[in-house]
N, C-alpha and C positions, 0 to 999 in steps of 0.2 A: 908492806912499805909503811914506814912511820912518817908522821907529819913532822916537819921542821918546827921545833919549839920556838916560841916567841913570848914576849912579855909586854905589858903596858905599864906605863908609869906616868902619873899625872901629878904635877906639883901645884900645890896651893899654898898661899901665904895666909896665916891666921893671926889675929889678935885675939879679942874676945870671941870673935866669930870669923867666918871666912871673909877675907878681904880681897884677895886677888888670886886669879888662876888663869887657865888657858882661855876661858870664855871672855873675860873682860880684856885680856891681852889682845885677843883677836878683834874684839869690838873697837878698842883704841887704835889698833893698826888700820882698821877699815875707816875709822873717822879720819885718821891721818891721811889716808888716800883720797877719800871723797869730800872731806871738809864738811861732813854732814852726819849728825847722829842719826837722823831719820833714815838717810840712805844706807848707812851702815847697818841699822837694824833690819831694814828691808832685805838687804843682801844676805843677812844671817837668818832670816825668818824669825826674828825676835820681836816681841812687842816693844814699842817705843817706851811705854811706861815701865816695863821691866828693865830696859837698858838704863833709864834715868835712875831707877831705884838702885841698881847694881853700882853705877858710877857714884851716886851720892853716898851710899854705904861705904864704899872704898875711900872716898874723899874724907868722910867724917872720921873713919878709923885711922887713916894715914895722917890726917891733920893738914893736908894741902890739897889744892884743886888739881885734878887730872886734866880737865877740859876747860877751855875758855870758849864760851858760846855767846852768840848774839841771836836775839829772837828774830823771827821772820820779818816780813815787811815787803816793800816793793820788790827788792832784789832777793828776797828769801833770807833765811837765817844761815848761820855757818857755825861750825865748831872746829876747834883746833886743840891739839895737845898743848898743855902748858909746858914750859921748859922742865919743870920739876917732874911733871907727868911723863914726859919723854925720857928723862933720865931713869925714872923708876921702871918704866916699860923695858928700856934697854937692859937694865940690871936684871930684871926678872928673866928676860929671854937669854941673857948670858948665863945666869944661874941654871936655868932649865937645860940649856945646851951642855953645860959642864957636867951636870948630874947625869944626863942621858948618856954622854960619852963614857963616863965612869961606869954607869950601870951596864952599858953594852959590854965593856971589858969584863966585868965581874960575871955577867950572865954567860958570856962565852967560856970563861974559865970554869964556871960551875956546871954548865949544861952543854958545852960544845962537844964536838966529836972526840977531841983529845982527852976528855975526862972520862971516857967510857972504860 
């Protein structure tokens, strides 16, 4: 019995260096849900300092802020996606979905049972 073939495809956006990919996309989605970068990093098992570094690297390369955050205090801090950050995240996820759908079709064409 042969195993069913599968593939993996991970999309990253580059400038001079890696700017955006599935990790930062998930981080931003979790910030959007929790309104907290710290909570998002804890949920992902990621160091807070690493998350800030990733976000700042992406923001510097993209030329706009992804997050709008306020520092702690009595009520604690909060973080929210900027409108431009939300649009970029949405575009990335749409691009990812479109590429995956196309790749699924081609993979099936190349490696599916009908091609034997």
